[in-house]
C-alpha positions in Angstrom: -13.2 37.4 -3.2 -15.5 39.2 -5.6 -14.8 39.2 -9.2 -16.4 42.5 -10.0 -17.5 45.5 -8.1 -18.8 49.1 -8.2 -17.8 51.9 -6.0 -17.4 52.3 -3.2 -14.7 49.7 -3.1 -12.7 48.4 -0.1 -8.9 48.7 -0.2 -6.9 45.6 -1.2 -5.7 43.3 1.5 -2.1 43.8 0.9 -0.6 46.9 2.6 2.4 48.4 0.8 5.4 50.0 2.6 5.3 53.7 2.5 7.4 55.3 -0.2 9.0 58.4 1.3 12.1 60.5 0.9 13.6 58.9 3.9 13.7 55.4 2.4 14.3 52.4 4.5 17.9 51.1 4.3 17.7 47.3 4.4 20.8 45.2 4.7 21.1 42.0 2.8 20.1 39.0 4.9 22.7 36.8 3.4 25.8 36.8 1.3 26.4 34.0 -1.2 29.4 32.6 -3.0 30.3 33.4 -6.5 27.4 34.3 -8.8 26.4 31.8 -11.5 28.7 31.1 -14.4 29.3 34.0 -16.7 30.9 37.0 -15.1 34.0 35.5 -13.6 37.4 37.0 -14.4 35.9 40.3 -15.6 34.0 38.6 -18.5 30.3 38.9 -19.5 29.7 35.6 -21.3 25.9 35.7 -21.6 23.3 38.2 -22.8 22.3 38.6 -19.2 25.8 38.6 -17.8 25.7 35.2 -16.2 23.8 32.1 -17.2 21.1 32.9 -14.6 20.4 36.2 -16.5 20.6 38.6 -13.5 22.7 41.3 -15.3 25.1 41.3 -12.3 28.9 41.7 -12.3 31.1 41.8 -9.2 33.5 44.3 -10.9 34.1 47.4 -8.7 36.9 49.4 -10.3 34.1 51.8 -11.3 32.2 52.4 -8.0 30.3 54.9 -6.0 33.3 57.1 -5.3 34.5 57.6 -8.9 31.4 57.1 -11.1 31.1 60.7 -11.9 34.6 60.7 -13.4 33.7 58.4 -16.3 34.5 59.4 -19.8 33.4 58.0 -23.2 36.1 55.5 -24.2 34.6 54.8 -27.7 31.4 54.9 -29.7 30.4 52.2 -32.2 27.6 53.2 -34.5 25.4 51.1 -36.9 25.2 53.7 -39.6 27.0 51.7 -42.3 25.6 48.2 -41.5 22.3 48.4 -43.4 20.4 49.9 -46.3 19.0 52.7 -44.2 19.6 54.0 -40.6 18.3 51.8 -37.9 17.5 53.6 -34.6 17.2 50.4 -32.6 20.1 48.9 -30.6 18.7 46.1 -28.5 21.6 43.7 -28.6 23.6 43.4 -25.4 27.2 42.5 -26.3 29.1 39.7 -24.6 32.8 39.9 -23.7 34.8 36.6 -23.9 38.5 36.0 -24.0 39.4 39.6 -24.8 36.8 40.3 -27.6 33.3 41.9 -27.7 30.6 40.2 -29.8 27.2 41.5 -30.7 24.6 41.8 -33.6 23.4 44.9 -35.3 20.6 46.0 -37.7 17.7 44.0 -39.0 20.1 41.8 -40.9 21.3 40.7 -37.5 24.9 41.1 -38.7 27.4 39.5 -36.3 30.2 41.9 -35.1 33.4 41.3 -33.3 35.0 44.4 -31.7 38.2 45.4 -30.0 37.1 46.1 -26.3 39.5 48.9 -25.8 38.8 50.9 -29.0 35.5 49.7 -30.4 37.3 48.9 -33.7 35.5 46.3 -35.8 37.6 43.2 -36.0 35.3 41.1 -38.3 31.7 40.9 -39.4 29.4 38.2 -40.6 26.2 38.6 -42.5 23.8 35.9 -43.6 23.2 35.8 -47.4 19.8 37.3 -48.3 16.7 35.2 -48.7 13.1 35.9 -49.2 12.3 34.3 -45.9 14.5 36.9 -44.2 12.6 39.7 -45.9 9.3 38.1 -44.7 10.5 37.9 -41.1 8.4 39.8 -38.6 11.1 40.3 -35.9 14.1 41.5 -37.9 15.2 44.3 -35.5 14.7 42.3 -32.3 18.0 40.6 -32.2 19.2 40.7 -28.6 22.7 39.1 -29.0 24.7 36.0 -29.6 25.7 32.9 -27.7 29.2 31.6 -27.0 30.7 28.2 -26.2 34.1 26.5 -26.3 34.2 23.4 -28.4 37.4 21.3 -28.2 39.2 24.4 -27.0 37.9 26.6 -29.8 35.6 29.6 -29.3 32.4 29.4 -31.2 29.7 32.1 -31.7 26.1 30.8 -32.2 23.3 32.9 -33.6 19.7 32.3 -34.8 18.8 34.6 -37.7 15.5 36.3 -38.6 15.3 33.9 -41.5 15.4 31.1 -38.9 18.8 29.6 -39.5 21.2 28.5 -36.8 24.8 29.6 -37.5 28.1 28.4 -35.8 31.0 30.8 -36.4 34.7 30.7 -35.5 35.0 33.3 -32.7 38.5 34.4 -34.0 37.6 34.8 -37.7 33.8 34.9 -38.0 34.0 32.1 -40.6 31.3 29.4 -40.6 32.5 26.4 -38.7 33.9 23.5 -40.7 32.1 20.1 -40.6 29.2 21.6 -38.7 25.5 21.5 -39.6 24.1 20.7 -43.1 24.4 22.2 -46.5 21.7 24.6 -47.7 20.5 24.5 -51.3 20.4 28.3 -52.0 23.1 30.3 -53.7 25.6 32.1 -51.6 25.4 29.8 -48.6 28.4 27.9 -47.4 28.5 24.1 -47.4 29.0 24.0 -43.6 28.4 26.1 -40.5 24.7 26.5 -40.8 21.4 24.6 -40.1 18.1 25.3 -41.8 15.8 25.1 -38.8 12.5 25.0 -40.7 12.6 21.3 -41.7 13.4 20.2 -38.2 10.6 22.4 -36.8 7.8 21.3 -39.1 8.9 17.7 -40.1 6.5 16.0 -37.6 3.8 18.6 -37.7 0.5 17.4 -39.1 -0.4 20.4 -41.4 3.0 20.2 -42.9 2.8 16.5 -43.6 -0.7 17.1 -45.2 0.9 19.8 -47.3 3.6 17.5 -48.6 1.1 14.6 -49.2 -1.0 17.0 -51.3 2.0 17.7 -53.5 3.5 20.7 -51.8 7.2 21.3 -52.0 9.5 23.1 -49.6 11.0 26.3 -51.0 14.1 26.8 -48.9 14.4 30.4 -50.1 10.8 31.4 -49.3 10.3 29.3 -46.2 7.0 28.2 -44.8 3.9 28.8 -47.1 1.9 31.8 -45.8 -1.3 29.7 -45.4 0.5 27.4 -42.9 2.2 30.1 -40.9 5.4 32.0 -40.2 8.3 31.5 -37.9 11.4 33.5 -36.9 13.6 34.1 -33.9 14.1 37.0 -31.5 16.4 35.8 -28.8 19.7 34.1 -29.4 20.1 30.5 -28.6 21.6 29.4 -25.2 24.4 26.8 -25.0 24.3 24.5 -21.9 26.4 21.4 -21.3 27.3 21.0 -24.9 23.7 21.6 -26.2 22.6 24.6 -28.3 19.0 25.3 -27.3 17.1 27.2 -30.1 14.2 29.5 -29.2 11.4 30.2 -31.6 9.7 33.5 -32.3 6.7 34.3 -34.4 4.7 37.1 -35.8 3.1 38.4 -32.6 -0.2 36.6 -32.3 -2.1 39.8 -31.4 -1.4 40.9 -35.0 -2.9 37.8 -36.5 -6.5 37.3 -37.4 -6.4 33.7 -38.6 -6.3 30.7 -36.3 -3.6 28.6 -37.9 0.1 29.0 -37.4 3.3 27.0 -36.8 3.8 25.8 -33.2 6.9 27.3 -31.5 8.6 24.0 -30.6 11.9 24.2 -28.8 14.9 22.4 -30.2 18.3 21.2 -29.1 21.4 20.6 -31.2 24.8 19.3 -30.5 27.2 22.3 -30.0 30.2 20.4 -31.5 28.6 18.9 -34.7 25.2 20.6 -35.2 23.5 17.2 -34.9 19.8 17.4 -34.1 19.1 16.1 -30.5 15.6 16.7 -29.5 12.4 18.8 -29.8 9.9 19.8 -27.2 6.3 20.3 -28.4 5.1 23.7 -27.2 1.6 22.5 -28.0 1.3 19.0 -26.6 0.4 16.1 -28.9 -1.8 13.2 -27.9 -0.4 11.4 -24.9 1.7 14.3 -23.8 1.3 16.4 -20.6 -1.2 19.2 -21.2 -2.8 17.8 -24.3 -6.2 17.8 -22.6 -6.0 21.6 -22.3 -6.5 22.0 -26.1 -10.2 21.2 -26.6 -11.9 21.2 -30.0 -8.8 19.4 -31.4 -7.2 22.8 -31.4 -3.7 21.3 -31.1 -4.0 20.2 -34.7 -4.1 23.7 -36.2 -3.1 26.1 -33.5 0.4 27.7 -33.5 2.7 30.2 -32.0 3.5 29.6 -28.3 6.8 31.4 -28.9 9.8 31.5 -26.7 10.9 34.8 -28.0 12.4 36.1 -24.6 16.0 34.9 -23.8 16.5 31.7 -21.8 18.5 31.0 -18.7 20.0 27.8 -17.3 21.4 25.9 -14.4 24.3 23.7 -15.8 24.6 21.7 -12.5 21.0 20.7 -12.6 21.1 20.3 -16.4 18.0 22.4 -16.8 17.2 25.2 -19.2 14.5 27.7 -18.3 12.3 29.7 -20.7 9.0 31.5 -21.0 6.3 31.5 -23.6 3.5 33.6 -25.1 0.0 32.9 -26.3 -1.4 30.9 -29.2 -3.1 32.3 -32.3 -5.2 34.3 -32.4 -4.4 36.1 -29.2 -7.6 38.3 -28.8 -10.1 35.4 -29.1 -10.0 31.7 -27.9 -13.3 30.3 -29.0 -11.6 28.0 -31.5 -9.1 26.9 -28.8 -11.1 26.3 -25.6 -9.1 25.2 -22.6 -6.1 26.5 -20.6 -3.8 26.0 -23.6 -0.6 24.6 -22.2 2.3 25.5 -22.6 1.2 29.0 -23.4 2.0 31.8 -20.9 4.2 29.3 -19.0 7.6 29.0 -17.3 9.2 25.8 -18.5 12.1 23.8 -17.1 13.5 21.4 -19.6 16.2 18.7 -19.4 18.9 20.1 -21.6 20.2 16.7 -22.7 16.8 15.2 -23.7 14.3 18.1 -24.0 12.0 16.4 -21.5 9.8 18.6 -19.3 11.0 18.5 -15.7 8.4 21.0 -14.5 6.3 23.9 -15.6 4.0 26.6 -14.2 1.3 28.3 -16.3 1.2 31.9 -15.3 -1.5 33.0 -17.7 -4.3 30.5 -18.8 -5.8 30.9 -22.2 -4.1 34.2 -22.8 -6.3 36.8 -24.7 -4.6 39.9 -23.4 -1.1 40.0 -25.0 0.2 38.8 -21.6 3.2 37.1 -23.0 6.3 36.8 -20.8 9.0 38.9 -22.4 11.8 38.7 -19.7 14.1 35.8 -19.0 13.7 33.8 -15.8 16.3 35.0 -13.3 18.2 32.4 -11.3 19.6 33.2 -7.8 20.1 31.3 -4.5 17.8 32.6 -1.7 17.8 32.1 2.0 14.2 31.9 3.0 13.4 31.3 6.7 16.9 30.1 7.2 16.8 27.6 4.3 18.9 28.0 1.2 16.7 27.6 -1.9 17.9 27.4 -5.5 15.4 29.8 -6.9 14.1 31.0 -10.3 12.2 34.3 -10.2 9.8 35.2 -13.0 8.5 38.7 -13.4 5.5 39.5 -15.6 5.0 42.6 -17.6 1.7 43.1 -15.7 3.7 43.5 -12.4 3.5 40.2 -10.7 6.5 38.4 -9.2 6.6 34.6 -9.1 9.3 32.7 -7.3 10.0 28.9 -7.5 12.5 26.3 -6.4 14.3 25.9 -9.7 15.0 22.3 -9.1 11.5 21.1 -8.2 9.2 23.9 -9.5 7.6 24.3 -6.0 6.5 27.8 -5.3 8.6 29.5 -2.6 5.5 31.4 -1.4 1.9 30.2 -1.9 0.2 31.0 -5.2 -3.6 31.2 -5.1 -6.2 30.8 -7.9 -8.5 33.7 -8.0 -11.9 33.9 -9.9 -11.8 36.3 -12.8 -14.4 38.0 -14.9 -15.7 35.7 -17.6 -16.1 36.5 -21.3 -19.5 37.6 -22.7 -18.4 37.2 -26.3 -20.5 34.4 -27.9 -18.5 31.2 -28.4 -15.4 32.5 -26.6 -13.6 30.8 -23.8 -11.9 32.2 -20.7 -10.4 30.3 -17.8 -12.5 30.4 -14.6 -9.5 31.3 -12.4 -6.0 32.7 -12.8 -2.9 32.3 -10.5 -1.8 35.2 -8.3 1.2 35.1 -6.1 0.4 35.8 -2.4 4.0 37.0 -2.0 6.0 39.0 -2.9 3.4 41.8 -3.4 3.2 43.1 -7.0 5.3 46.1 -8.1 2.1 48.0 -8.0 -0.9 46.8 -6.0 -3.4 48.2 -8.4 -2.8 45.1 -10.6 -4.6 42.8 -8.2 -8.1 44.3 -8.1 -7.9 47.3 -10.4 -8.9 50.9 -9.5 -10.0 50.7 -5.9 -10.8 53.9 -4.0 -7.2 54.4 -2.8 -6.0 54.7 -6.4 -8.6 57.2 -7.6 -7.3 60.7 -8.4 -8.1 62.7 -5.3 -5.9 65.8 -5.4 -9.1 67.8 -5.0 -12.5 66.8 -3.7 -14.0 67.8 -7.1 -11.6 65.6 -9.1 -12.3 62.6 -6.8 -16.1 63.1 -7.2 -15.8 63.4 -11.0 -13.6 60.3 -11.2 -16.0 58.3 -9.0 -18.9 59.3 -11.2 -17.1 58.2 -14.3 -16.0 54.9 -12.8 -19.3 54.0 -11.3 -20.5 53.1 -14.8 -17.7 50.6 -15.4 -17.1 47.1 -14.1 -13.8 47.2 -12.2 -11.6 44.1 -12.5 -8.0 43.1 -12.0 -5.6 41.9 -14.7 -7.9 39.5 -16.5 -10.6 41.9 -17.9 -12.2 40.5 -21.0 -13.3 42.5 -24.0 -17.0 42.9 -24.4 -18.9 42.2 -27.7 -20.0 45.2 -29.7 -23.5 43.9 -29.2 -23.3 44.2 -25.4 -26.2 46.0 -23.8 -25.7 45.2 -20.1 -25.5 47.4 -17.1 -21.9 48.5 -17.6 -20.3 51.0 -20.0 -17.3 48.6 -20.3 -14.8 46.6 -18.2 -11.7 48.3 -16.7 -8.4 46.6 -15.8 -5.0 47.7 -14.7 -1.4 46.7 -15.2 1.6 47.7 -13.1 4.5 46.3 -15.1 4.2 47.8 -18.5 6.1 46.5 -21.5 9.3 45.1 -20.1 11.1 44.4 -23.4 13.4 47.3 -23.2 13.8 47.3 -19.4 14.2 43.8 -18.0 14.4 43.3 -14.2 17.8 42.6 -12.8 19.1 41.1 -9.5 22.1 41.0 -7.3 22.8 37.3 -6.4 25.3 38.3 -3.7 22.7 40.1 -1.6 19.3 38.7 -2.8 18.2 42.1 -4.1 16.0 42.5 -7.2 15.2 45.7 -9.2 12.1 46.2 -11.3 11.1 49.0 -13.7 7.4 49.6 -14.1 4.6 51.9 -15.2 0.9 52.0 -14.2 -1.7 51.8 -16.9 -5.5 51.3 -16.7 -7.8 50.8 -19.6 -11.1 49.7 -20.9 -10.5 47.3 -23.8 -12.0 47.8 -27.3 -15.1 45.9 -28.2 -15.0 42.7 -30.2 -16.8 42.3 -33.5 -18.1 39.3 -35.3 -16.1 38.6 -38.5 -18.6 36.3 -40.2 -15.5 34.7 -41.8 -14.5 37.9 -43.6 -11.1 39.4 -43.0 -8.9 42.0 -44.6 -6.0 40.0 -46.0 -2.6 41.4 -45.8 -0.2 39.7 -48.1 2.6 42.2 -47.9 6.1 41.6 -46.9 7.6 43.8 -44.1 8.8 47.2 -45.3 11.1 49.6 -43.5 9.4 51.8 -41.0 10.0 55.4 -40.0 12.3 54.4 -37.2 14.7 52.4 -39.5 14.3 49.0 -41.0 12.0 47.5 -38.4 9.1 45.8 -40.2 5.8 47.7 -39.9 3.7 45.3 -42.0 3.4 41.6 -41.5 1.6 39.2 -43.8 -1.5 37.5 -42.5 -0.9 33.8 -42.0 -3.3 30.9 -41.9 -6.6 30.5 -43.8 -9.4 30.4 -41.3 -10.6 33.8 -39.9 -11.4 33.9 -36.2 -15.1 34.2 -35.4 -14.5 37.4 -33.4 -11.8 40.0 -33.6 -11.1 43.4 -32.0 -13.4 46.0 -33.5 -12.4 49.3 -31.9 -14.1 51.6 -29.4 -13.6 51.2 -25.7 -11.2 53.4 -23.8 -11.4 55.0 -20.3 -12.7 58.6 -20.2 -10.4 61.3 -18.7 -11.1 64.5 -16.8 -9.9 67.2 -19.2 -6.9 65.0 -20.0 -6.3 63.9 -16.5 -6.6 60.1 -15.8 -9.3 59.1 -13.3 -6.6 57.1 -11.5 -3.4 58.3 -9.9 -0.6 58.2 -12.4 2.6 56.3 -11.9 4.9 56.7 -14.8 8.5 55.7 -14.8 9.1 53.8 -11.5 11.9 51.8 -10.0 11.3 49.3 -7.2 13.7 47.1 -5.2 12.9 43.8 -3.5 14.8 41.8 -0.9 14.0 38.4 -2.3 15.3 36.5 0.7 12.1 37.5 2.4 10.1 38.9 -0.5 9.8 42.3 1.1 9.7 45.5 -1.0 12.6 47.6 0.2 12.0 50.9 -1.7 10.1 52.3 -4.6 10.8 55.7 -6.3 9.9 57.7 -9.4 12.5 58.1 -12.1 12.4 61.5 -13.6 9.8 64.2 -13.1 6.0 64.4 -13.6 5.4 65.5 -17.2 4.7 69.2 -17.7 1.2 68.5 -19.2 0.2 67.1 -15.8 2.2 69.3 -13.5 1.0 72.5 -15.2 -2.6 71.3 -15.8 -5.2 74.0 -15.0 -7.1 71.7 -12.7 -4.0 71.1 -10.6 -2.8 74.7 -10.2 -1.6 75.3 -6.6 -1.8 71.6 -5.8 1.2 69.8 -4.5 1.0 66.7 -6.8 3.4 63.8 -5.8 6.1 63.1 -8.4 4.7 60.4 -10.7 8.0 59.9 -12.6 8.9 60.9 -16.1 8.5 59.4 -19.5 10.1 56.2 -20.7 11.4 53.2 -18.7 14.2 52.7 -16.3 17.1 50.3 -17.4 19.4 48.7 -14.8 22.5 46.7 -14.3 24.0 45.6 -10.9 27.8 46.2 -10.7 29.9 45.9 -7.6 28.5 48.2 -5.0 26.2 50.2 -7.2 23.1 49.9 -9.3 23.8 51.4 -12.8 20.7 53.0 -14.3 19.5 55.0 -17.3 16.3 55.5 -19.3 14.8 53.9 -22.4 12.5 56.2 -24.5 10.9 53.6 -26.7 7.8 51.5 -26.8 7.9 48.9 -29.6 8.6 51.0 -32.7 7.4 54.3 -31.1 10.2 56.5 -29.8 9.7 59.4 -27.4 11.2 62.9 -27.3 13.7 63.3 -24.4 12.1 65.4 -21.7 15.2 65.8 -19.5 19.0 65.5 -19.8 20.1 62.0 -20.8 22.3 60.5 -18.1 23.8 57.3 -16.9 23.5 57.1 -13.1 25.1 55.2 -10.3 22.5 54.5 -7.5 22.9 53.1 -4.0 21.7 49.5 -4.2 19.9 49.7 -0.8 18.2 53.1 -1.1 18.1 54.0 -4.8 19.8 57.4 -4.1 21.7 58.8 -7.1 25.4 58.8 -6.3 26.8 60.1 -9.6 25.9 60.7 -13.2 27.5 61.1 -16.6 25.9 62.3 -19.9 24.7 60.0 -22.6 24.5 61.0 -26.3 21.1 59.3 -26.8 18.4 57.4 -24.8 19.1 53.9 -23.7 17.6 51.0 -25.6 17.9 47.6 -23.8 20.1 46.4 -20.9 23.7 47.3 -20.6 26.9 45.4 -19.7 30.4 45.7 -18.1 33.8 44.0 -18.5 37.4 44.2 -17.4 39.9 44.4 -20.3 43.7 44.6 -19.6 43.1 45.9 -16.2 40.5 48.5 -17.1 36.8 48.3 -16.5 34.3 49.4 -19.1 30.5 50.0 -19.1 28.8 49.6 -22.5 25.3 51.1 -23.0 23.0 50.5 -26.0 21.6 53.8 -27.3 19.7 55.2 -30.2 16.7 57.4 -31.1 14.9 58.5 -34.2 13.6 61.5 -32.3 17.2 62.8 -31.8 18.4 61.4 -35.1 21.0 59.2 -33.4 21.3 55.7 -35.1 21.6 52.7 -32.9 25.0 52.6 -31.2 27.1 51.2 -28.4 28.8 53.8 -26.0 31.6 52.6 -23.8 32.6 54.4 -20.6 35.8 54.1 -18.6 37.8 56.0 -16.0 40.4 58.4 -17.2 
């Protein structure tokens, strides 16, 4: 297979199923027993519904026949829970033993609510610290964890300041005789663990800092020259162990090569006792150490596990995904594949030992982190029942493994990729591509081949071909060129089919084997890299509230050594009077039958934007619907797929271009069966529960563009 090409280009080898109005109705090939632990008895015990994070519930009081009759039962708003309005609402509540629990605002305040009325029962807020103010992921709290300890319900949360809390589920009070005391005013003597000492205690740069006379300031946290650490996802509790996930300042925002490694830690759920730590960057003698050349393991950091985790309690395994190391745009200082960056990890929950792993992105320099949790479901493949874990990437690839052994369910091939031309940089020679299932969008495998060129008129196609003929066309792994480049190409061009899946995670139906993915096609020519000569614009500022609320929009530079090369601007893919040279696919929703890996249907969500539909060059042309703005958000519930739209990308929020609705769709065809109005765009996920014989659906909403602060909206039948 060729790494690069010019036009004309042959079509890709995979042939997609036609996407027509008369969509193929595919019956499930197998029905399984109860879904994984979490949604029994009408509950929703985990962020993703069940511990396998499928966002599936068997509840069917609300169904295809009555969905359109839903009415708002209550609305819970975050207006009064922070110093200023926060328009983000990314925490999915859990429902356990008759109570709803969630977090809100950048303070990640824990809330207990009455499920029937939305009334606040109790709240808990961590005392303020400087390290919380410095946290780069304040508004990314996705929820809480729950476990029963000696018959007592306990809520666990990891805060932006990087503390682990254990709270009594009935009162919200910190748990007695749990954790360790913290030497800062306002903190209780029990119920909390300062995670920083455990994280850095065996880390070489920290030990050097202490030997040199450095002292730990518990209020401030880690010195800026060593790095910065926080948390995004809640912990997960499995078989009596609280597994803590680490988040960082996104490494694409960093310019210096040093940072704190994102080691994963386990604590006893009953006592808070420290149990184990897994080194995300392997030390000497550990698996993967050889993938860090230039002794980069000594100073490199990040490798965050900022997406939520899933687990299989019977196997005793916890599954999580990671991102890249610092700095993300350049790897000359860290040559090698850099395990366990860009990986799916399966760890023994009792010991923290690696059972298996698969590296999905080697030496990531593209911000190709894995932002969605692994999904666990049992599949029947060629007549054999396989305990599976399915990992979707935000580029649009679908990986499937036996979750016990780590063996791929379908073959994965290594493909040669374009190599870097930035002096001193490193790129892996090959990258893994699943041979099956096919990607959500086949453009991700080889980039803009002829079938994807805009061809609504012969003139448009000719212009697009002329533009692209000057570019080197690649797949996913297109490296940035140096600003000194004087070769035969204008630039490199690559494509993604998954988009940013933070706000719209894939979901699955374990009872049928169906999986549903939201995606969005984007192709681009990366900006050029520039030599730094060791000079960098230092940013020492703490995060400050942004326009959309209290989300940080400024993050301090960490580390001391400036990378040799950093992004220097330029690049970009020309348009034809504002029209992209490739066929657009905006908001899309695709369904797979994972028992055989076949794509069942794929359809646009919303309508082609007016600026495209009414473009002068397309007048009188019947342009296929490319979908509307934003992203599709899903949940599987009984006999329907519940769906709405998110209108946010990071901190950016979009103006609604159509009525905001919550929809019931047919699981096998995608057809809309019924809709009800929403007061604001969706934000992240959704959930359902049964309380005192009545089923509720809770949607997270909010928008700075419509001046609607982050909120939870509950729907029920009259």
